[in-house]
C-alpha positions as CSV (number, residue, x, y, z in Angstrom):
1,M,227.2,14.4,-18.2
2,I,225.1,15.0,-21.7
3,K,227.4,14.3,-24.7
4,E,226.5,15.3,-28.3
5,I,227.4,12.2,-30.6
6,R,227.4,10.8,-34.1
7,A,224.9,8.0,-35.2
8,T,225.2,5.9,-38.3
9,S,221.7,5.0,-38.8
10,A,218.7,6.5,-37.7
11,L,216.3,3.6,-38.0
12,T,216.6,0.1,-36.3
13,R,214.6,-3.0,-37.4
14,S,212.3,-3.5,-34.3
15,R,210.8,-6.9,-32.9
16,I,207.8,-5.0,-31.2
17,P,204.7,-6.4,-32.8
18,V,203.4,-2.6,-33.4
19,A,205.9,-1.7,-35.3
20,S,208.7,-2.5,-38.2
21,Y,211.1,0.2,-37.1
22,T,212.2,2.1,-33.9
23,I,214.1,5.0,-33.4
24,N,216.1,6.3,-30.6
25,P,217.5,9.9,-30.5
26,F,219.2,9.3,-26.8
27,V,221.6,6.8,-25.8
28,G,220.8,6.6,-22.3
29,C,217.7,8.3,-20.4
30,T,217.3,11.2,-18.2
31,V,214.0,9.3,-16.8
32,G,216.4,7.0,-14.9
33,C,214.0,4.1,-14.3
34,K,215.6,1.5,-12.3
35,Y,214.2,-1.4,-13.6
36,C,214.7,-0.4,-17.1
37,F,216.6,-3.3,-19.5
38,A,218.6,-0.6,-21.4
39,R,220.3,0.0,-18.7
40,F,222.3,-3.3,-19.6
41,I,220.9,-4.3,-23.3
42,G,221.8,-2.1,-26.2
43,A,223.9,0.7,-27.0
44,F,224.2,2.5,-23.5
45,K,226.3,-0.5,-21.8
46,Y,229.0,0.2,-23.9
47,T,229.2,3.7,-22.8
48,G,230.4,3.5,-19.1
49,G,228.2,5.9,-18.2
50,L,225.7,6.3,-15.2
51,W,222.0,5.5,-16.0
52,G,219.7,8.3,-15.6
53,R,222.4,10.9,-15.4
54,D,224.8,10.5,-18.6
55,V,223.1,10.7,-21.8
56,G,224.3,10.3,-25.6
57,V,222.7,13.2,-27.9
58,K,222.3,11.9,-31.7
59,R,222.5,15.2,-33.1
60,N,222.8,13.8,-36.8
61,I,219.9,11.6,-36.5
62,V,217.3,14.0,-38.2
63,E,219.6,14.2,-41.1
64,L,220.1,10.5,-41.2
65,L,216.3,9.7,-41.1
66,R,215.9,12.3,-44.0
67,R,218.1,10.0,-46.2
68,E,216.4,6.8,-44.9
69,V,213.1,7.5,-44.7
70,N,212.1,6.8,-48.5
71,S,212.8,3.1,-47.9
72,L,210.3,2.9,-45.1
73,G,207.2,2.5,-47.5
74,K,204.3,2.3,-44.9
75,A,206.0,0.6,-42.1
76,T,205.2,1.8,-38.9
77,V,207.9,3.5,-36.6
78,F,207.9,3.5,-32.9
79,L,209.3,6.1,-30.5
80,S,211.5,5.0,-28.7
81,S,212.7,1.4,-27.4
82,T,215.4,2.1,-25.4
83,C,215.3,5.8,-24.2
84,D,211.7,7.8,-23.8
85,P,211.5,10.1,-26.5
86,Y,210.2,13.1,-24.2
87,Q,213.4,13.0,-21.4
88,H,213.9,16.5,-19.8
89,I,216.9,16.9,-22.7
90,E,214.4,16.8,-25.5
91,E,213.0,20.2,-24.5
92,K,216.4,21.8,-25.4
93,Y,217.3,19.7,-28.4
94,K,213.8,18.8,-29.9
95,L,215.2,15.9,-31.7
96,T,211.9,13.8,-31.1
97,R,210.0,17.0,-32.8
98,E,212.2,17.1,-35.7
99,L,211.9,13.2,-36.2
100,L,208.2,13.7,-36.2
101,V,208.3,16.2,-38.7
102,T,210.2,14.3,-41.2
103,L,208.0,10.8,-40.8
104,I,204.5,12.9,-41.0
105,S,205.7,14.8,-44.1
106,H,206.2,11.4,-45.6
107,R,202.9,10.2,-44.1
108,I,204.7,7.3,-42.0
109,P,202.6,5.4,-39.4
110,I,204.0,6.5,-35.8
111,F,203.6,4.8,-32.5
112,A,205.2,6.8,-29.6
113,M,205.0,6.0,-26.1
114,S,206.1,8.3,-23.0
115,K,206.2,8.7,-19.2
116,S,206.6,12.7,-19.6
117,A,204.2,15.2,-19.8
118,L,206.4,17.1,-22.5
119,I,205.0,14.8,-25.1
120,R,201.9,17.9,-25.2
121,R,204.3,19.9,-26.6
122,D,203.9,18.5,-29.9
123,V,199.9,17.8,-29.6
124,D,199.9,19.8,-33.0
125,L,202.1,17.2,-34.8
126,F,200.0,14.4,-33.6
127,K,196.9,16.5,-34.9
128,L,198.2,17.1,-38.0
129,A,199.3,13.1,-38.1
130,G,195.7,12.3,-37.5
131,E,195.2,8.3,-38.1
132,E,198.6,7.7,-38.6
133,A,199.7,8.3,-35.2
134,R,199.0,6.5,-32.3
135,V,200.1,7.6,-28.7
136,L,200.3,5.5,-25.2
137,I,200.8,7.2,-22.0
138,S,202.8,5.0,-19.8
139,I,201.2,4.4,-16.3
140,T,203.4,2.4,-13.7
141,T,202.1,3.6,-10.2
142,D,199.9,6.0,-8.3
143,R,202.2,6.3,-5.4
144,E,204.9,8.9,-5.5
145,D,207.3,7.1,-3.2
146,V,207.5,4.3,-5.6
147,R,207.6,6.6,-8.4
148,K,210.5,9.0,-6.9
149,L,212.5,5.7,-6.3
150,L,211.9,3.8,-9.1
151,E,211.8,6.4,-12.1
152,P,212.8,10.0,-10.4
153,G,213.1,11.6,-13.7
154,S,209.2,10.6,-14.5
155,S,206.2,12.8,-14.5
156,T,203.6,12.5,-11.6
157,F,200.9,9.8,-12.3
158,E,198.5,12.9,-12.0
159,E,200.2,14.6,-14.8
160,R,200.1,11.3,-17.0
161,L,196.5,11.4,-16.4
162,E,196.1,15.3,-17.6
163,T,198.4,14.5,-20.5
164,I,196.0,11.6,-21.8
165,D,193.2,14.1,-21.2
166,F,194.9,16.9,-23.0
167,L,195.7,14.7,-26.1
168,R,192.5,13.0,-26.3
169,K,190.9,16.5,-25.8
170,N,192.6,17.5,-28.8
171,C,191.6,14.6,-30.7
172,V,194.8,12.7,-30.6
173,D,194.7,8.9,-30.4
174,A,195.9,8.6,-27.1
175,G,195.6,5.8,-24.7
176,A,197.7,4.0,-21.8
177,F,200.3,1.3,-21.2
178,V,200.5,0.0,-17.9
179,G,203.9,-1.3,-17.3
180,P,205.6,-2.3,-15.7
181,V,202.9,-2.8,-13.0
182,L,204.8,-1.3,-10.1
183,P,203.5,-0.8,-6.3
184,M,200.0,0.6,-6.6
185,N,196.5,1.1,-5.4
186,A,195.0,-0.6,-8.6
187,E,191.5,0.0,-7.6
188,R,192.4,3.7,-7.9
189,V,194.8,3.6,-11.3
190,S,192.2,1.1,-13.0
191,E,189.2,4.0,-11.7
192,E,191.1,6.7,-13.3
193,L,192.0,4.9,-16.7
194,A,188.5,3.6,-17.3
195,R,187.1,7.5,-17.1
196,R,189.4,7.9,-19.8
197,V,190.1,4.8,-21.8
198,G,188.4,1.6,-22.8
199,T,191.3,-0.7,-23.3
200,V,194.7,-1.0,-21.6
201,H,198.2,-2.7,-22.5
202,L,199.2,-4.1,-19.2
203,D,202.8,-5.5,-18.6
204,A,204.9,-7.3,-15.7
205,L,207.8,-6.3,-14.2
206,N,210.9,-7.9,-16.2
207,Y,214.4,-8.1,-15.1
208,I,213.4,-8.5,-11.6
209,S,216.9,-8.8,-10.5
210,Q,217.8,-4.8,-11.2
211,V,215.3,-4.0,-8.5
212,R,215.0,-6.8,-5.9
213,Q,217.2,-5.5,-3.2
214,L,215.3,-2.1,-3.4
215,Y,212.1,-4.1,-3.3
216,L,213.3,-6.0,-0.1
217,K,214.3,-3.0,1.5
218,M,210.9,-0.8,1.0
219,G,209.2,-4.0,2.1
220,W,207.6,-4.5,-1.6
221,E,208.7,-7.9,-1.7
222,R,205.1,-9.4,-2.4
223,W,204.9,-7.1,-5.9
224,L,208.3,-9.5,-7.1
225,Y,206.2,-12.3,-7.6
226,R,203.8,-13.2,-10.6
227,E,200.8,-13.8,-8.5
228,K,200.5,-10.1,-7.2
229,F,200.5,-9.4,-11.0
230,Q,197.9,-11.6,-11.6
231,E,195.6,-9.9,-8.6
232,V,196.1,-6.2,-10.4
233,Q,195.1,-7.8,-13.7
234,A,192.3,-9.0,-11.9
235,V,191.3,-5.6,-10.7
236,F,192.0,-3.8,-14.1
237,E,189.7,-6.5,-15.9
238,R,186.5,-5.7,-13.9
239,R,186.8,-2.2,-15.6
240,L,188.7,-2.1,-18.9
241,T,189.5,-4.5,-21.6
242,V,193.2,-5.4,-20.7
243,E,195.6,-6.6,-23.6
């Protein structure tokens, strides 16, 4: 169920190294990643909703940001920490787009990350922001069976690669965040990314308890262990700079 709600603030102090503040235009996420920490950490856990289906839309968040933006200085803002800012309902509500307009008009540095090809819609705004905008496309796997089970509302591997190509072709500073590392063909993923970027951010699967039973059921149990992540990391390091 999609429900319109009212927020009390737009900006939240961030512990993420790349940004001082974060903005989450939605409570919940239709991408529905089974491993996401936001299922049980943060505002969504108090809603009683079903992760991946029920989302609260902060209809007043753009108005709130317009009031708060002057206090930012040149602090970087991250979109977003507990939801994908380009999840499906963004196509209707356009909150992320309006937030970008406000941030860019005040020359606020922006860091955006998404699993969705919908981010291409806002290429004009990212171009306008120039060096003050950084975009990372989250790449987790090249396997459709894994994607459909663990992040059913996400764009495909091919669509994400095409999104990086599209953004970079349009002079947007776009890169890849490989995380969490899900069951994948690491040789293929690293080769495809090496054709597009020189550096990737790599992250292991956290909160394993969220997906342990699914992994065991699907025969993916070796991907639960640190050793497998280290194997993937070694493959990537042969072709890319890994951060």
